[in-house]
Phi, psi and omega in degrees: 000133181266153176242154180231136183231133177263129179235119183255107178251022174291148181067010172257128188280158173292142005268000185298321180295322179290316181296315180292322178296314180298319178297318178298321179295314182294334182271000182295143175265160177303134180084352182281149178231133176236150177239116182254125177257124178221162180238017181241112183296332178291322177293320176304311181297321178296318179294322177299318177297317180299310183292320181297330181267004180255116181296141176089005179245142177232149183212162164211160181216160177217160181231134175224108186057242181254026181237135182242136179241119179246118179254125184236136176233136176261124182290160179153000000 
């Protein structure tokens, strides 16, 4: 059974939003899904690179005005 966790890093400044997001990704368990909300497009691109280079992770993202939602799932 998978679990889903919402993490809101809007209004948290760089580099803390990137560091906290990366830590959340690394702590994911198999089958877990997280949704990260951020408002910095540069951090979004950095997170996409991190997840894309990590085996066993899948992601999609969406943008609504100045808010970005990145959904990441760890396979297992």
